[in-house]
C-alpha positions as CSV (number, residue, x, y, z in Angstrom):
1,M,-29.4,-25.6,37.4
2,I,-26.6,-25.1,34.9
3,T,-23.1,-25.7,36.6
4,R,-20.8,-26.3,33.6
5,L,-21.3,-25.1,30.0
6,L,-19.8,-25.7,26.8
7,V,-19.7,-23.2,24.1
8,A,-19.8,-24.9,20.6
9,N,-18.1,-22.1,19.0
10,R,-15.0,-20.3,18.9
11,A,-13.4,-16.4,19.2
12,E,-15.6,-13.5,20.2
13,I,-19.0,-15.2,20.8
14,A,-17.3,-17.9,22.9
15,S,-15.7,-14.9,25.0
16,R,-18.9,-13.0,25.1
17,V,-20.7,-16.0,26.8
18,F,-17.7,-17.0,29.1
19,R,-18.2,-13.5,30.4
20,T,-21.7,-13.8,31.6
21,C,-20.9,-17.5,33.0
22,R,-18.4,-15.9,35.1
23,A,-20.5,-13.5,36.6
24,L,-23.3,-16.3,37.4
25,G,-20.8,-18.8,38.7
26,I,-21.1,-21.2,35.9
27,E,-17.8,-23.1,34.9
28,T,-17.0,-23.0,31.2
29,V,-15.5,-25.3,28.7
30,A,-14.0,-24.1,25.4
31,I,-13.5,-26.3,22.3
32,H,-10.6,-25.2,19.6
33,S,-9.3,-26.3,16.3
34,D,-5.7,-26.3,15.4
35,A,-5.8,-23.0,14.0
36,D,-7.6,-21.5,17.3
37,T,-5.1,-22.8,19.9
38,G,-3.7,-19.5,20.6
39,L,-6.6,-17.3,20.7
40,P,-7.6,-15.6,24.0
41,Y,-11.0,-17.3,24.3
42,V,-9.2,-20.7,24.9
43,G,-7.4,-19.5,28.0
44,E,-10.5,-17.6,29.2
45,A,-12.1,-20.9,29.7
46,D,-12.1,-23.1,32.8
47,H,-11.5,-26.1,30.7
48,A,-10.6,-26.5,26.9
49,V,-10.7,-29.3,24.4
50,H,-8.7,-29.5,21.2
51,L,-10.6,-30.7,18.0
52,P,-7.9,-31.9,15.8
53,G,-8.0,-30.1,12.2
54,T,-8.5,-26.7,10.9
55,S,-11.7,-26.8,8.5
56,P,-15.1,-26.2,10.3
57,A,-16.1,-29.5,8.7
58,D,-13.4,-31.2,10.6
59,T,-14.0,-29.4,13.8
60,Y,-16.8,-27.0,14.8
61,L,-19.2,-28.7,12.7
62,R,-18.7,-32.2,14.2
63,A,-21.4,-32.7,16.3
64,D,-20.0,-36.0,17.7
65,L,-16.8,-34.1,18.5
66,V,-18.6,-31.5,20.4
67,L,-20.6,-33.7,22.5
68,E,-17.5,-36.1,23.3
69,A,-16.0,-32.8,24.5
70,A,-19.0,-32.3,26.9
71,R,-18.8,-35.8,28.2
72,R,-15.0,-35.6,28.8
73,T,-15.3,-32.2,30.9
74,G,-18.5,-33.1,32.8
75,A,-20.2,-30.3,30.9
76,D,-24.1,-30.2,31.7
77,A,-25.0,-27.6,29.3
78,I,-24.2,-26.4,25.9
79,H,-24.5,-23.1,24.1
80,P,-24.1,-23.0,20.5
81,G,-23.1,-19.1,20.0
82,Y,-24.0,-18.1,16.2
83,G,-23.1,-19.9,13.1
84,F,-21.6,-23.4,13.0
85,L,-24.3,-25.6,14.7
86,S,-26.3,-23.0,16.2
87,E,-29.5,-23.4,14.1
88,N,-28.8,-27.3,13.5
89,A,-31.9,-29.1,14.8
90,A,-30.4,-32.5,14.8
91,F,-27.6,-31.3,16.7
92,A,-30.1,-29.5,19.2
93,R,-31.8,-32.7,19.5
94,A,-28.6,-34.9,19.9
95,V,-27.8,-32.5,23.0
96,T,-31.0,-33.2,24.7
97,E,-31.0,-36.8,23.9
98,A,-27.6,-36.9,25.8
99,G,-29.2,-35.5,29.0
100,L,-27.5,-32.0,28.4
101,T,-29.3,-28.7,28.8
102,W,-29.7,-27.2,25.1
103,V,-29.5,-23.2,25.6
104,G,-31.4,-22.4,22.5
105,P,-35.1,-23.2,21.2
106,A,-36.5,-26.6,20.8
107,P,-35.3,-28.4,17.7
108,E,-38.9,-28.2,16.5
109,S,-38.6,-24.3,16.2
110,I,-35.2,-24.5,14.4
111,E,-36.6,-26.8,11.9
112,Q,-39.8,-24.7,11.5
113,M,-37.5,-21.4,10.8
114,G,-34.3,-23.2,9.5
115,S,-35.6,-23.3,5.9
116,K,-36.2,-19.9,4.6
117,I,-38.6,-21.5,2.0
118,E,-40.8,-23.1,4.4
119,S,-40.6,-20.4,7.2
120,K,-41.9,-18.0,4.7
121,K,-45.2,-20.1,4.2
122,L,-45.5,-20.3,7.9
123,M,-45.3,-16.8,8.4
124,E,-47.6,-16.2,5.4
125,A,-50.2,-18.4,7.2
126,A,-49.7,-16.4,10.4
127,G,-50.4,-13.1,8.8
128,V,-46.9,-11.6,8.6
129,P,-46.0,-10.3,5.2
130,V,-43.5,-11.8,3.1
131,L,-42.1,-11.5,-0.5
132,T,-42.9,-13.8,-3.5
133,N,-40.5,-16.6,-4.4
134,H,-39.4,-17.2,-7.9
135,T,-37.7,-20.0,-9.8
136,V,-35.7,-19.7,-13.1
137,D,-38.8,-20.6,-15.1
138,T,-41.0,-18.2,-13.5
139,A,-38.8,-15.1,-13.1
140,T,-39.5,-12.4,-16.0
141,E,-38.2,-9.2,-17.0
142,A,-40.4,-7.4,-14.9
143,D,-39.3,-9.3,-11.5
144,L,-35.8,-7.9,-11.9
145,P,-33.4,-7.3,-10.1
146,L,-33.5,-10.7,-7.9
147,L,-31.9,-12.0,-5.0
148,V,-30.5,-15.5,-4.9
149,K,-30.4,-16.6,-1.2
150,A,-29.1,-19.7,0.9
151,S,-31.9,-21.2,2.6
152,A,-30.0,-22.7,5.5
153,G,-27.5,-20.1,6.2
154,G,-27.1,-16.1,6.6
155,G,-24.1,-13.5,6.8
156,G,-24.1,-12.9,3.2
157,R,-22.9,-16.4,2.3
158,G,-24.4,-18.2,-0.7
159,M,-26.3,-14.8,-1.7
160,R,-26.0,-13.2,-5.2
161,V,-28.0,-10.2,-6.8
162,V,-29.1,-10.9,-10.4
163,R,-29.9,-8.1,-12.8
164,R,-30.1,-10.1,-16.1
165,L,-32.4,-13.2,-16.5
166,E,-29.5,-15.0,-18.5
167,D,-27.4,-14.7,-15.4
168,L,-29.8,-16.3,-13.1
169,S,-29.2,-19.9,-13.7
170,G,-25.4,-19.3,-13.3
171,E,-25.8,-17.4,-10.0
172,I,-28.0,-19.9,-8.5
173,D,-25.1,-22.5,-9.0
174,K,-22.5,-20.1,-7.7
175,A,-24.7,-19.4,-4.4
176,A,-25.5,-22.9,-4.2
177,A,-21.7,-24.1,-4.3
178,E,-21.1,-21.1,-1.5
179,A,-23.9,-22.3,0.6
180,A,-22.9,-25.9,0.4
181,S,-19.3,-25.0,1.5
182,A,-20.1,-22.8,4.4
183,F,-23.6,-24.5,6.0
184,G,-23.4,-28.1,4.5
185,D,-26.7,-27.3,2.6
186,G,-26.6,-25.8,-0.9
187,T,-30.3,-25.3,-1.2
188,V,-31.2,-21.6,-2.4
189,F,-34.1,-19.7,-3.2
190,V,-35.1,-16.7,-5.4
191,E,-37.1,-13.5,-4.3
192,P,-37.4,-9.9,-5.4
193,Y,-34.5,-7.5,-4.5
194,V,-35.5,-4.1,-3.1
195,E,-32.9,-1.7,-4.2
196,R,-33.2,0.8,-1.4
197,G,-34.5,-1.5,1.4
198,R,-33.6,-1.4,4.9
199,H,-32.8,-4.2,7.2
200,V,-34.7,-3.8,10.1
201,E,-34.8,-6.7,12.8
202,V,-36.6,-7.4,16.0
203,Q,-35.2,-8.8,19.2
204,V,-37.6,-11.4,20.9
205,L,-37.2,-13.6,23.9
206,G,-39.7,-16.3,23.8
207,H,-40.6,-18.1,27.4
208,A,-43.3,-20.1,29.2
209,G,-45.4,-16.7,29.8
210,G,-45.1,-15.2,26.3
211,V,-42.9,-13.4,24.0
212,E,-40.7,-10.4,25.2
213,V,-39.8,-7.8,22.4
214,Y,-36.5,-5.8,23.2
215,G,-37.0,-3.3,20.2
216,E,-35.4,-3.4,17.1
217,R,-32.2,-2.7,15.2
218,D,-31.3,-1.2,12.2
219,C,-28.5,-3.2,10.2
220,S,-28.9,-1.7,6.8
221,V,-25.3,-0.5,6.3
222,Q,-23.9,-3.9,4.6
223,R,-21.3,-5.1,2.4
224,R,-21.5,-8.2,0.2
225,H,-25.1,-8.5,2.0
226,Q,-23.3,-8.9,5.3
227,K,-23.8,-6.4,8.2
228,V,-21.2,-3.8,9.1
229,V,-22.8,-1.0,11.1
230,E,-25.8,-2.1,13.5
231,E,-27.6,0.5,15.7
232,A,-30.6,0.5,18.3
233,P,-33.2,1.8,18.1
234,A,-33.8,2.2,14.2
235,P,-33.6,5.8,13.2
236,R,-36.4,7.8,11.2
237,L,-38.7,4.9,11.6
238,P,-42.4,5.9,12.1
239,E,-43.9,5.0,15.6
240,A,-46.7,3.2,14.0
241,T,-44.4,1.0,11.7
242,R,-42.2,0.4,15.0
243,A,-45.1,-0.9,16.7
244,A,-46.5,-3.0,13.7
245,L,-42.7,-4.6,13.3
246,H,-42.8,-5.5,17.1
247,E,-46.3,-7.0,16.9
248,A,-45.3,-9.0,13.6
249,A,-42.2,-10.4,15.4
250,R,-44.2,-11.2,18.3
251,Q,-46.6,-13.1,16.2
252,A,-43.8,-14.8,14.4
253,A,-42.3,-16.2,17.7
254,A,-45.8,-17.1,18.9
255,A,-46.4,-19.1,15.8
256,I,-43.9,-21.6,16.8
257,D,-44.0,-21.6,20.5
258,Y,-40.7,-19.9,20.6
259,R,-38.5,-20.2,23.6
260,G,-35.1,-18.2,24.1
261,A,-33.5,-15.4,22.3
262,G,-34.3,-15.1,18.6
263,T,-34.3,-12.4,15.9
264,V,-36.9,-11.9,13.2
265,E,-35.5,-9.9,10.4
266,F,-37.5,-7.7,8.1
267,L,-37.1,-5.6,4.8
268,Y,-38.4,-2.3,5.3
269,D,-39.4,-0.3,2.2
270,A,-39.2,3.3,3.6
271,D,-40.7,4.9,0.3
272,A,-43.7,2.8,0.5
273,D,-43.7,2.4,4.4
274,R,-44.2,-1.3,4.0
275,F,-42.2,-4.3,5.5
276,F,-41.7,-8.0,4.5
277,F,-40.6,-11.0,6.8
278,L,-37.1,-12.2,5.6
279,E,-36.2,-14.9,8.2
280,M,-36.1,-15.7,11.8
281,N,-32.6,-16.4,13.3
282,T,-33.2,-19.0,16.1
283,R,-30.2,-18.0,17.9
284,L,-28.2,-15.0,19.4
285,Q,-27.3,-12.2,16.9
286,V,-23.9,-10.9,16.1
287,E,-25.4,-7.6,16.9
288,H,-27.1,-8.4,20.1
289,P,-24.8,-5.9,22.1
290,V,-26.7,-2.8,20.9
291,T,-29.9,-4.0,22.3
292,E,-28.5,-4.9,25.7
293,E,-27.0,-1.6,26.2
294,V,-30.1,0.4,25.2
295,F,-32.4,-2.0,27.2
296,G,-30.2,-2.8,30.0
297,V,-30.3,-6.6,29.6
298,D,-28.2,-9.4,29.3
299,L,-29.5,-11.4,26.7
300,V,-27.1,-14.4,27.4
301,A,-28.3,-14.3,30.9
302,E,-31.8,-14.3,30.0
303,Q,-30.9,-17.5,27.5
304,L,-29.5,-19.3,30.3
305,A,-32.7,-18.4,32.6
306,V,-35.1,-19.6,29.7
307,A,-33.0,-22.8,29.6
308,E,-33.1,-23.4,33.1
309,G,-36.9,-23.0,32.9
310,R,-37.0,-19.4,34.3
311,V,-38.8,-16.3,33.0
312,P,-36.6,-13.3,32.1
313,S,-35.4,-11.1,34.7
314,V,-35.5,-7.9,32.8
315,A,-39.0,-7.0,31.2
316,A,-39.0,-5.2,27.9
317,G,-39.4,-1.4,28.4
318,G,-38.6,1.4,26.4
319,P,-34.8,2.0,25.1
320,Q,-32.6,4.3,26.8
321,G,-30.4,6.5,24.7
322,H,-28.7,5.1,21.4
323,A,-26.2,2.3,20.7
324,I,-24.0,1.8,17.4
325,E,-22.1,-1.2,16.7
326,V,-19.3,-1.5,13.8
327,R,-17.8,-5.0,12.9
328,L,-14.1,-4.6,12.3
329,Y,-12.9,-7.0,9.7
330,A,-9.4,-8.1,8.5
331,E,-10.3,-7.1,4.9
332,D,-9.3,-4.6,2.2
333,P,-12.4,-2.3,1.5
334,G,-10.5,-0.8,-1.3
335,A,-9.8,-4.1,-3.1
336,E,-13.5,-5.6,-3.1
337,Y,-13.3,-6.4,0.6
338,Q,-10.6,-8.8,0.1
339,P,-10.1,-10.8,3.4
340,Q,-6.7,-10.7,5.2
341,S,-4.9,-13.1,7.1
342,G,-1.7,-13.2,9.1
343,L,-0.3,-11.8,12.5
344,L,-2.2,-8.9,14.2
345,T,0.8,-7.3,15.8
346,A,-1.1,-4.7,17.5
347,F,-5.0,-4.7,18.6
348,E,-5.6,-1.9,21.0
349,V,-8.9,-0.1,21.4
350,P,-9.2,2.7,24.0
351,D,-11.0,1.7,27.0
352,E,-13.3,4.7,27.6
353,P,-16.8,5.2,29.2
354,G,-19.6,4.0,27.2
355,V,-17.3,1.8,25.0
356,R,-17.8,-2.0,24.8
357,V,-15.5,-4.2,22.8
358,E,-16.3,-7.8,22.0
359,S,-13.3,-9.3,20.3
360,G,-11.7,-12.8,19.8
361,F,-8.3,-11.6,19.0
362,A,-5.6,-9.7,20.7
363,S,-2.2,-8.3,19.8
364,G,0.0,-11.3,18.8
365,S,-2.8,-13.2,17.4
366,E,-2.9,-15.1,14.2
367,V,-5.9,-14.4,12.0
368,S,-6.1,-17.8,9.9
369,T,-8.0,-18.2,6.5
370,H,-10.4,-20.8,8.0
371,Y,-12.9,-18.7,9.5
372,D,-14.9,-15.6,9.2
373,A,-12.8,-12.3,8.8
374,M,-14.5,-10.3,11.7
375,L,-11.7,-9.3,14.4
376,A,-14.1,-7.5,16.9
377,K,-17.0,-5.5,17.3
378,V,-16.8,-2.1,18.8
379,I,-19.8,-0.4,20.4
380,V,-20.7,2.8,21.8
381,H,-23.8,3.6,24.0
382,A,-24.5,7.5,24.4
383,P,-27.6,9.5,25.2
384,T,-28.1,10.5,21.4
385,R,-27.4,8.8,18.0
386,E,-25.2,11.9,16.9
387,Q,-23.1,11.5,20.3
388,A,-22.7,7.7,19.8
389,A,-21.8,8.1,16.1
390,R,-18.9,10.6,16.9
391,Q,-17.6,8.9,19.8
392,L,-17.3,5.7,18.2
393,A,-15.5,7.3,15.1
394,G,-13.2,8.9,17.6
395,V,-12.5,5.6,19.4
396,L,-11.8,3.7,15.9
397,R,-9.2,6.6,14.9
398,R,-7.4,6.2,18.1
399,S,-7.3,2.3,18.0
400,R,-3.9,0.5,17.1
401,L,-4.7,-2.2,14.4
402,H,-1.3,-3.2,12.8
403,G,-0.3,-6.1,10.9
404,L,-3.3,-6.4,8.6
405,V,-5.3,-4.5,6.6
406,T,-8.8,-3.5,8.1
407,N,-12.2,-1.8,7.4
408,R,-11.3,0.7,10.1
409,D,-10.9,3.8,7.9
410,L,-14.3,2.9,6.0
411,L,-16.2,2.8,9.4
412,V,-15.0,6.1,10.3
413,E,-15.7,7.5,7.2
414,V,-19.3,6.0,7.3
415,L,-19.9,7.1,10.7
416,G,-19.2,10.8,9.6
417,H,-20.9,10.8,6.4
418,E,-23.7,13.3,6.2
419,A,-26.2,10.6,4.9
420,F,-25.6,8.4,7.7
421,V,-25.6,11.2,10.3
422,A,-29.0,12.2,8.8
423,G,-30.3,8.8,9.1
424,D,-30.7,8.2,5.2
425,L,-30.0,4.7,5.4
426,S,-30.5,1.5,3.0
427,T,-28.8,-1.7,2.1
428,A,-27.3,0.0,-0.9
429,F,-25.5,2.6,1.2
430,L,-22.0,1.5,0.5
431,G,-22.5,1.4,-3.4
432,E,-24.2,4.6,-3.2
433,Q,-22.2,6.7,-1.6
434,D,-18.8,8.3,-3.0
435,L,-16.7,6.8,-0.1
436,R,-12.6,7.4,-0.3
437,S,-12.0,4.1,1.5
438,L,-13.5,2.4,-1.3
439,Q,-11.2,3.9,-4.0
440,G,-8.1,2.3,-2.9
441,A,-6.1,2.6,0.3
442,P,-6.4,6.2,1.5
443,V,-3.6,8.2,2.9
444,P,-4.8,10.2,5.9
445,G,-4.4,13.6,6.1
446,T,-3.6,16.7,3.8
447,A,-0.4,16.3,1.7
448,A,1.5,18.5,4.2
449,Q,0.6,16.2,7.0
450,Q,1.4,13.3,5.4
451,A,5.0,14.6,4.7
452,V,5.2,15.1,8.5
453,S,4.2,11.4,9.2
454,F,6.6,9.9,6.8
455,F,9.3,12.1,8.2
456,A,8.1,10.9,11.7
457,A,8.4,7.0,10.3
458,A,12.1,7.9,9.0
459,M,13.3,9.4,12.2
460,A,12.0,6.6,14.1
461,W,13.7,4.2,11.6
462,V,16.8,6.2,12.0
463,S,16.8,6.1,15.8
464,Q,16.2,2.5,15.8
465,V,19.1,1.8,13.7
466,S,21.4,4.0,15.7
467,A,20.0,2.5,19.1
468,A,21.3,-1.1,17.6
469,R,24.8,0.2,17.1
470,P,27.5,-0.3,19.9
471,V,27.9,2.6,22.2
472,Q,31.2,3.7,21.0
473,Q,29.6,3.9,17.6
474,R,26.6,6.0,18.1
475,I,27.4,9.1,16.3
476,P,24.0,10.9,15.6
477,A,22.4,9.4,12.5
478,G,22.9,11.5,9.4
479,W,25.4,13.8,11.0
480,R,28.1,15.0,8.7
481,N,30.8,17.5,9.4
482,V,30.5,19.1,6.1
483,H,27.5,20.1,3.9
484,S,26.3,17.0,1.9
485,A,23.4,15.7,0.1
486,P,20.2,14.7,2.0
487,Q,20.0,11.3,3.6
488,V,17.2,9.1,2.1
489,V,15.2,6.6,4.0
490,S,12.4,4.9,1.3
491,F,9.4,3.4,2.5
492,D,6.3,1.4,0.4
493,L,2.9,2.4,0.8
494,A,0.4,0.2,-0.6
495,G,2.5,-0.3,-3.8
496,T,4.1,3.1,-4.1
497,E,7.4,3.9,-3.2
498,V,8.1,7.2,-1.1
499,A,11.4,8.7,-0.7
500,V,11.9,10.8,2.6
501,G,15.1,13.2,2.4
502,W,16.2,14.5,5.6
503,R,19.6,16.1,7.0
504,H,21.1,16.6,10.5
505,E,21.5,20.6,11.2
506,R,22.6,22.6,14.1
507,S,18.9,22.4,15.4
508,G,18.6,18.6,14.7
509,A,17.1,16.6,12.0
510,A,14.8,18.6,9.3
511,L,12.8,17.4,6.5
512,V,14.4,18.2,3.1
513,D,13.5,17.5,-0.6
514,L,16.0,15.5,-2.3
515,H,17.5,18.7,-3.7
516,G,18.2,19.8,-0.1
517,E,15.6,22.5,0.2
518,V,14.2,22.6,3.8
519,H,10.5,22.3,4.3
520,G,10.0,23.8,7.9
521,V,9.5,20.5,9.5
522,R,11.9,19.6,12.3
523,L,12.4,16.8,14.7
524,V,11.9,17.8,18.3
525,G,12.5,14.3,19.9
526,A,12.3,10.6,19.5
527,E,12.0,8.8,22.6
528,R,11.5,4.7,23.0
529,D,8.8,3.3,24.9
530,A,7.4,-0.5,25.6
531,A,5.3,-0.2,22.5
532,G,8.0,1.5,20.0
533,W,8.6,5.3,19.4
534,R,7.2,8.4,20.2
535,V,8.2,11.1,17.7
536,V,7.4,14.8,18.1
537,V,7.6,16.8,14.9
538,D,7.3,20.6,14.6
539,H,5.7,21.9,11.4
540,D,5.9,25.6,11.3
541,G,5.5,26.0,15.0
542,V,2.9,23.3,15.4
543,R,3.9,20.0,17.2
544,T,2.5,16.8,16.5
545,S,3.2,13.5,18.2
546,H,3.2,10.4,16.4
547,E,3.6,6.8,17.7
548,V,5.6,4.6,15.4
549,R,6.1,0.9,16.1
550,I,8.7,-1.2,14.0
551,S,8.4,-4.7,13.7
552,G,11.2,-5.9,10.7
553,H,10.6,-4.0,7.8
554,R,7.2,-3.2,8.8
555,V,6.6,0.4,10.1
556,D,3.3,1.6,11.7
557,V,2.6,5.4,12.2
558,D,-0.4,6.5,14.3
559,S,-1.1,10.3,14.3
560,P,-3.9,12.5,14.8
561,W,-4.6,12.3,11.1
562,G,-4.9,8.5,11.1
563,H,-2.7,5.3,10.4
564,L,0.1,4.8,7.8
565,A,1.1,1.1,7.3
566,L,4.4,1.3,5.6
567,T,7.1,-1.0,4.5
568,R,10.8,-0.2,4.5
569,V,12.2,-0.5,1.2
570,P,15.9,-1.7,1.1
571,R,18.5,-0.1,-0.8
572,F,19.2,-3.4,-2.9
573,V,16.6,-6.0,-4.2
574,D,17.3,-9.6,-4.5
575,P,16.8,-10.6,-8.1
576,A,15.1,-13.9,-6.8
577,D,12.4,-11.7,-5.6
578,V,11.2,-10.4,-8.7
579,V,8.3,-12.3,-10.4
580,A,7.7,-12.9,-14.2
581,S,5.7,-10.5,-16.0
582,G,1.9,-11.3,-16.1
583,S,2.1,-13.4,-13.0
584,L,-1.1,-13.8,-11.1
585,L,-0.4,-14.1,-7.5
586,A,-2.6,-15.5,-4.8
587,P,-4.1,-12.3,-3.0
588,M,-4.5,-14.2,0.2
589,P,-4.0,-17.9,1.7
590,G,-6.8,-20.1,0.6
591,T,-7.8,-23.4,-1.2
592,V,-8.2,-23.5,-5.0
593,V,-11.4,-24.6,-5.7
594,R,-11.4,-24.2,-9.4
595,V,-9.1,-23.9,-12.5
596,A,-11.1,-22.5,-15.3
597,V,-8.5,-22.6,-17.9
598,E,-5.5,-24.8,-19.3
599,P,-2.3,-23.7,-20.5
600,G,-2.4,-22.6,-24.1
601,A,-5.7,-21.0,-23.5
602,S,-6.5,-17.2,-24.8
603,V,-8.2,-15.1,-22.3
604,E,-9.6,-11.7,-22.5
605,A,-9.4,-9.3,-19.6
606,G,-11.5,-10.0,-16.7
607,D,-12.0,-13.9,-17.6
608,T,-11.7,-16.2,-14.8
609,V,-8.6,-18.1,-14.4
610,L,-9.0,-19.3,-11.0
611,V,-11.4,-19.5,-8.3
612,L,-9.9,-19.4,-4.3
613,E,-11.7,-20.1,-1.2
614,A,-10.9,-18.4,2.0
615,M,-12.6,-17.2,5.1
616,K,-15.8,-18.9,3.9
617,M,-16.0,-16.8,0.7
618,Q,-15.0,-17.7,-2.9
619,H,-12.7,-15.1,-4.5
620,T,-11.9,-15.0,-8.5
621,V,-8.6,-14.7,-9.8
622,S,-8.8,-13.0,-13.3
623,A,-6.8,-12.1,-16.2
624,P,-5.4,-8.8,-16.1
625,A,-5.5,-8.1,-20.0
626,A,-6.1,-10.1,-23.1
627,G,-3.3,-12.6,-23.6
628,T,-2.3,-16.5,-23.5
629,V,-2.0,-18.7,-20.3
630,T,1.5,-20.0,-20.3
631,E,1.3,-21.6,-17.1
632,I,-0.8,-23.0,-14.5
633,N,1.0,-23.6,-11.4
634,V,-1.7,-25.1,-9.0
635,R,-4.5,-27.6,-9.1
636,T,-7.8,-27.9,-7.6
637,G,-7.7,-28.7,-4.1
638,A,-4.4,-27.3,-3.6
639,Q,-3.5,-24.9,-0.5
640,V,-1.8,-21.7,-1.5
641,A,0.0,-19.1,0.2
642,A,-0.5,-15.4,-0.2
643,G,1.8,-14.0,-3.1
644,E,2.3,-17.4,-4.5
645,V,2.4,-17.5,-8.4
646,L,-0.8,-19.1,-9.4
647,A,-0.3,-18.7,-13.3
648,V,1.0,-16.7,-15.8
649,V,-0.6,-14.6,-18.7
650,D,1.5,-13.5,-21.5
651,T,-0.1,-10.4,-22.8
652,G,2.4,-10.1,-25.5
653,D,3.4,-6.7,-24.1
654,E,7.1,-6.5,-23.8
655,E,7.4,-3.4,-21.4
656,A,5.0,-5.1,-18.9
């Protein structure tokens, strides 16, 4: 029997495993890097061990340090979570050789499925349909488009779509470099790319008595080949195909005598009603909660049961209702999903019936550049798919997510999109649909509603400034004993300055344009609470409440129409804060992995100047226009901060 379990992972998945352990009376051990010291999961564990450093290679990928942490804390079992060492056969073998219980499949099973190249051969021999592999030498125009994939990993890392044969060799090199960085193995392979395929995966649980199949999940809505929305059961799937998928997954698990929780992933071609084996993940999946919700099973508890030599306590029956999960990322969908890092000033998701939140962060947590950008998973279980989608969208709208740009608005838009509601899904969904959230930072609401929200922000700011004054000086802000020009508060919204004009009248503060014309928008009241300001605004007889939180110059406004992230624009700008024309700024903190040009080089618009690595992904910094590189301020290996000037390109445009 397991008495004390160490989770060889971090953040959300560590918290998830700890929750089940507490329910079963098992003590827990956390490990954490320098960057993760303040995250909630560290405090949730009974014991915690610090791994010095920040990079995965120095911390969570160090098998020796993990085993030493287990020895020091007296742990008798290790759960790997997902990612990092979870599918490392050598680590699994080292755990068992150390006399500890490994909560996962046998090392031999991991090895058999660890190579996507070899596993496809094994599945083909077992009668499971597979896609053909290609090489630079064998691929032809007729085979396009092609997909380059990392053999040792997943999560969209080390993956590239190739549409021209002449690009294949270069994309293989890029994918290999990214895979080596993320997984320590740069092996990649090439297979046909199905443009409108669906990603459907089957949850299996192997044990001494056979293989349980807990239905399937649809994970087709993806960005950068990484899942964003997952649901169970898969919609619009013919029952005969559903049954065939389950049987193929059972065959795959039985072929390697699989023990524990695993997922067999398939590419489903809905037009031809056929499917192909992609890979088997020999671990717990990120999206396992949707299966747990519809089957009423705790997959972590079942993993522990199998590891202890017992059979599953919950047999696989039929799914009940529908569950949808979304992954909340610290990223900007309107800027090619650029990862974000920094302080998460507010992270609050409504606690409502049917809602489940799996998160590794909380209000006040620091999101670093060293790991994946996922903040949390939000799951809703409801009687029908339509109800689940609508409730989940509502929960996301009412969530308070401040301090960092997130993909929340994109998720809300997807959940309400007519194609998604109709179940018309494919891995190309985000690229095919005309989604506002991908066109740049959307401003919620109509023009009139936006004006009301900006006015609420201004009134909260003015109220806070007034409250900070000594009591004897607290004359109502904006008050004048004679008619005067409007008062102005200016905010920056995603690079655009918005000036809010207002005036204090007999009936209170009112929104006016900069010429003094009143717009029928008046302040009803602004009250301070523990979180910030509750500002009620009347617009033509309709009252609307806004929650406004102020932190320094940052102003966050939440209303029924959505969230506005504003920055108060000071009246005077320090000249030292102005950067030179043509400066290329670091879009995020990261590491410079390549400098593509030297000072004096001529570049065209879109040419690569530098490549940064942050949050396990590589990001290209390109020339904004044709010109000459006059400065390179960093070198390969340098750590840079967001907003740092990396290089300068002289475009010859004096007005620039």
